[in-house]
Residue, then its C-alpha position, 0 to 999 in steps of 0.5 A: x193443051x194437054x201434059x202428061x206426068x208420066x211416072x213419079x217425079x219424087x216431089x210431093x204432089x201439092x209442092x209439084x202442082x204449086x211449081x207447075x202452077x207458077x210457070x204455065x198458064x191455066x188453059x194447060x190440063x194436066x195429069x200427074x201420075x203417082x204410079x209407074x209402070x214400065x210396060x208399052x201398053x200401058x204407058x202409051x194408055x198413060x201418054x196417048x192424048x198428051x200433047x205434052x209428057x213429063x219423064x224422069x228415068x223411065x225408059x220410053x221405047x219407039x214404041x211408046x214414042x208412036x203411040x203417043x199420037x198428040x205427042x209433040x215434047x217431051x218434058x225429060x225431068x233428067x240430065x241424060x236422054x239415053x232411055x228415050x228412043x231419040x231416032x222415033x222423036x226425030x220422026x215423029x219432030x217430037x222436041x225433047x228438052x232435058x234439065x240439066x244442071x239440077x244434080x250437080x251439087x248432089x252428085x259431086x256430094x255422093x261422089x265425095x261420100x263414096x269416095x271417104x267411104x273407100x278410102x276410109x273405110x266406113x263400112x266396115x269400120x261400122x261393122x266391126x264396131x258392132x261386132x265389138x270390135x276393133x280399127x286392127x286392120x282399117x287404118x285408111x287414107x287421106x285425100x290430100x295430096x293425092x292425084x284425082x282424076x276427072x273424067x269428062x269436064x261439064x257442070x257436074x266434072x268440073x264442080x267435082x274437080x274444084x271439090x277435089x281441089x279444096x281437099x288438097x288433091x293435084x287435079x287432072x281431066x280428060x275430056x273432048x274440050x279442054x277449058x281453062x281451068x284454073x289448077x286443072x291439068x288437061x291430059x291423055x285418057x291413058x296419062x290420067x289413067x296411069x297416074x291418077x290414085x282416083x278416078x271419077x268418072x262424068x261423061x254421058x253415056x252415047x256411042x264414044x263412051x259407051x265401054x270407055x272402060x274396059x279391060x285396057x283401061x283399068x290394066x293401066x290403072x296403079x294398084x292402089x288406084x280408086x274408080x268412082x262411076x255417077x255417071x252411067x253404067x255401061x261407060x265402064x266394062x262392069x265384068x272387067x272391072x269386078x275381075x280387076x277387083x277380085x284380083x288386086x289389079x285396082x284397090x277399090x271402087x263404088x258405083x251408083x250406076x248399072x247397065x240397067x236401072x237398079x233393081x240389079x240382080x244378085x248375080x251382077x258381077x260387081x256384087x261379088x267383087x272385092x272392095x266394091x261400094x254400090x249404090x242404087x243410082x241415088x247420086x241426082x236423089x236429093x231432097x234439093x235436086x228434084x225441086x229443083x228439076x221439077x223447076x226446070x222442067x216447068x220452065x222448059x215446057x213454058x219456054x216451048x209453049x212460048x216458042x223459044x224452048x230451051x234446053x233442046x236435045x234433039 
């Protein structure tokens, strides 16, 4: 059995192999690549003999999937799988497993880091201090008492909602599945957008969520509302959001995700919008989270090899 780690997983090689050898029998041959390639030919070359490929957020198209003739399992070291050609995996009978749960704390932390940066003008405050300026024009807002809207109440959305409660927010939620979460009121999407001061997105990317927050939805938001997107870029219409920010229709936004993985083009509309904080898809990227996901990913491989697969996405 050959396992190919087709891209770096963000964990030191020694630690990664320690995790691998704890989970898997010695009979598994492990090849680990410490550089990232993106072209189809190189990816096929790396994975052509693999029974199992371990991948993070590197896109694997149908040509790559079909070009890896021995492939039986994809161990995705990520929560979302929208970067994987799932139809090709189904056609080839390849099991796909993800690493749900590894970044719950990491993503939730960044949501509030971004939000407090927006509310307290932290970036602007840093700049004025360096320019011998003062707090004039930089008076911020408190989280306490604000209406906090969470769209998507999976593990991360639920954690964000609980943290918002700890800050003293009045929490509302919109999700396909209504849950019994103490102190959290489930409402319709339009009602949430219309009433909330803060809106945080936590939905996966699929056909039903692509463009979920478009021009009409943004128009429902309060002029002093802010939007935080640590979910997936295409969930939001970037041009509509940029237009709303530039026209003062909403007060601010923070985005960690775009239509494609960074680097993001300098011409992207959001990078020229007012009152926007951008980060390069780092919500999941903490030292602790990357180790957690490696442990989960190798455990997924172990369970699959034992005929008891977990975290199966197809």
